[in-house]
N, C-alpha and C positions, 0 to 999 in steps of 0.2 A: 503493501499500499503506500502510495506516497505520501510524505511526511515533511515538512521542515525539518532541515539538519538538527537543530537545535530548540525545543521548547521549554520554557518555563512555566510552571504553573503558581500562582500566587493568590494570596487572599488573607482575611484575617482569621486567628485563632480558630480551629473547629470547624473551617467552612469546606474541610473533604479535600486539601491540595495533594496530600502525601497519597491520599487512597487513589486519586484521579491519576496523580504522575505514575502510580504503580501500572495502574491497567493500559495507560498509554504505553509503557515500556513494554510492557509484554505485547501489545498489539503489534508495535513496530519493532520487536526486536532490537528493542533500544538499550544504549547503556543508560543505566538510572543513577543519578546523583541527588541523593537524599538529603536533608540539611541534618535530620537526626537530634532534634530538640531536647530529645531525654540524655543526650550525652554531654550536656553543658551541669555542671555540678552545682551551679549556682541559681537555676532555674526554679527548682522548690523554694530557697529561700528566698526568692523574688516575690513569689506569689504570696508567701505569707507576710514580708516584710518590703515592699516595693520600694520604699524612700532608702531604706539602709542596704539593699543588695542591688541596686539598679545598675551602677556603675561597674563592677565585677561581672556580672550578669550580661552586659554587652559586649565587654571586652572577650570574654570568652567566646561570644556568640562571633563576633568579629574574626576571631582566631578560627573557630570551626570553620565558616564559611568560606575563609580566605584559603584554607587548607583544601577544602572541597574543589574550589575553582582552579585553584592551580592544579590539581590532579587532572580535572576535565581537560585542562589546557594540554596536557601532555598526554592524554589517553590516544587510543586508538581511532584515528581519522576515518579508518573504512567502515566503523559502525552505520546502519542505515539511517539512524536517529540518535538522539541523546533526549533526556527528560528528564529536568529538575524541578523540584520541588521548592524553589527558592530563586529570587534573584539578589545579587548583592547590593542593591539599593535600598530593599528592605531594612538593611543595618542602620542604614542613615535614619530611616523613619523610626525605628523604633527608637534609636538614640535620643532624638529630637523629643520624642513624646515622654521618656523616662528619665532623663538626665537634667540636673540642674545645669545653669549657665557655666559655672567654674569644671564642673564634670565634662560636660560639652563639648567646652574648649580643649580640656585634656585627650576627650576621645578623638574629636576631628586632628589632634597630632599624631595619636596612634595610628589613626586610620590613613592618614597621609602616606603614613612610612612602611605599613605592612598591606595594604589592601590591592590585590594585583589587579593587573590590566583585564579585567573580568571579560570573558568572551561574550559577544554579545547576541542573545536568542534571535532566531527568525521570527519566532511568534511568542507572545506572553499571553498565558489563558489567565485573565482575573476573575475567579470567583467571588461572589458579594452574595450576603445573605443577611436578613434583619437579624438583631442583636439576641431574640429568643429563640431562633432557629440554631444559631451559633451556642449558644448555653445548653440547648437541649442535645445538641450533638457531643459538646463535650463531657456533659454528665453521662451520655449512653457511652462514650468508649471508658469510663472508668479510670482514669489515671489519678492515683490518689493526689500528687503533687499538684493537679489541677484544681482541685476541689476549693481553693480559697479563691479563683478567680471572680471577680466582682461584674455585674451586669454594667456599672459605671466604666471599669477599666475597658471592658469589649467595646462598649461603643465609643469610647476614644479611637481605640484601636481603629474599628470600622470607620469610623470618619476619617482618621489620617490616611487609610488605603483609599479612600474616595477621593480626598484632595490629591492624592500623589498619582493616582490616574486619571484624574482628570488633565493633568498636564504632561503625561507620560508620552514621549513621541520617540524614543530611543530604538524601540522595535516594532513590528507589527502586532496589535493588541485584539485580542478578542475577550469582550465584556460577557461573562456568563451569569445569567439568574439562576443560581444555585439551590434557591429555598427549597423548591417544590420537584426538583426532578432527582431521579435516580442515576446518578454517571457511573456507580460501583456496580452495584450487582444487576440491573435492568439493563437491556438491550436496545430498546426503542431511543431513549433520547441519547445513549451513548453514541449510536450508529449515526445520530444525527448531528452529534456534536464533530464526528468523525468526518462527516461529509463538509461540514463548516470547514473544519481545519484544511483539507483538501482544496477546496475551493478557494480559500484565499481571498476574501471578497475585499479589498481597500487596505489602508493602514491601520482601521479600527474599525471594528464592526461587534454586533450584539446578538446574542444567542439565548433565546427565551423560548423553549418549546411551546410553552403554553399559549403564546401568539400564532405559533404555527397552525 
């Protein structure tokens, strides 16, 4: 199946990025690059006490994501596609959301020194859903360290993503209403999404199966 050479799936916590990226990687026999948020040892502490743990959490994510992208840049160029469940720019988005001014200045200094020249995705799939849906999905996956996540924090994250992708023009962008569709277990909506990916309609497109 024809696919862009490098697809990144993005969106707020709980929206289904990794699940969709996993299925796309299987469909396209692609190299999968997963963020693996659970590898960040500071994340549980951040959800319990955001103010105290924001900086180490963000720096740890920066190093994790940088290593993943460095490995991607050096990986097999003959794979038919590459699928990631993050883009490096999200690191800046979360830093601006969680750090105070002094921490953010330090973070930017570190970012300039360690961030790699990130490969540019051919396509970014931005999944969006209301906060109630995000909360329900986070609860359903049952990760203990995510239990302290609040509605207020998720609302801020979702709003930050909306603002970020409103101005995003680095790659072709496909905006997906992920609130009422099953892109992981069902086939109908997923096959429609595959058709949308293959067609590649313009620099910015919207996918809402309910409107079809």
